[in-house]
C-alpha positions, 0 to 999 in steps of 0.5 A: 389156607391157600385158596385153591386148596381150600376150594379142592377140600369143599369140591370134594366135600361136596361131592361125596356129599352129593354122591351119598343123597343121590344114592339115598334118593334113589335110580329115581333122581337120575331117569328122567325128570318131573317137575319136583326131581327138577328143583330138587336136582336143580336147589341141590348143585346149586348148594354144592357150587356155591359149597365149593367156590364161596370162599367167603360162607362159612361150609358147615352152613351150606353144608346144613343147607344141602342135608337139608334139601335132600332130606326134605328131597327124600321125605317127600319121596317117600310122601309119594310112594304112600299117598296117591294124592300127595303123589298127584300134586307133586308130581303132576300124572298122567295126560292124554293126548291122543284119543281115537286118532284126535288131538285133545285141546284142551289136555294140552292147553292145560298142561300149557304143551304146544301142539308142535312139541306134541307133533315133534314128538309123534315124528321121534316115535315114527308116526307122521299122520296122529290120525295113525294112534289110537292112544298118545299119554304124556307121562309125568316125566315128558315122555309121550307113550303110542298105542297106535291103532291095530290096523297100523301096528307092526305084525309080530311072529305071533300074529303069523303064527311063526315059531320063535327062540328063546332070546335072553341077555348076552354074558361077557366073557371078556372087558376091556382086556380082562376076563370076567370069571363069574361070568365063564362059570356061570356058563360053565366055561373055562380059560383054556375053551376062551383061549382056545376059541381065541387063537381060531381067529387070530388073536394070541393076547387077550390084551388085545381083546375089547369085549367078548360077548355070548348070546343065549344062541350059540354066538361069539361076539368078539371085538378088538382093539384093531376094530375087527369085530367078529360072530361066530357061531360056536358049538358047546356041544363036546365042551363037557363043562358046557353040559 
């Protein structure tokens, strides 16, 4: 068989096998990686690459190896859900690196983590003085969680006893020129209402639209392929379908 065709077939086998196994292992594998996830991901990816390009090896043995690592990863992932001790050993645990404005050098040294790296993470969160931090915790996935001291926290409407309006998720009504029928029904609207709103703003063809969303405050966001963006308030009270 032609080598190019063999590589293509083996590549497709590796791709679909990885897709299936990644779905089985769950979204945890594609989030911020722990040490355990990192090792599993590298090895499985390496085996998949060998499966695709190493024509001197048998496809079956490479696939068995890939399956073995995926199954082992699944079993260990399941074990971490059932046992805190196993989870702590495989994935590590959160570590306090700043307490009451003081950097915990012993904890940083134990994790082989430099002060410069800690300061860089603080700056990424717009914190330039460690003394303003009550607690900073280095999570298992390497992210830094921060609680500022109360006097340095941002003021919120609740702190000032100010009333606020509910703000939920916007609903997509058109995406890339295609009307999302299910979402229209969800907000009790129809095509006639949607096209009339577009015509009000000089849009006569839905295919010209990249995105239309409706938020909970009654604002319609319209983005067209000509890069004209609109955010306009609408009145649904006169539309019978919205009641």
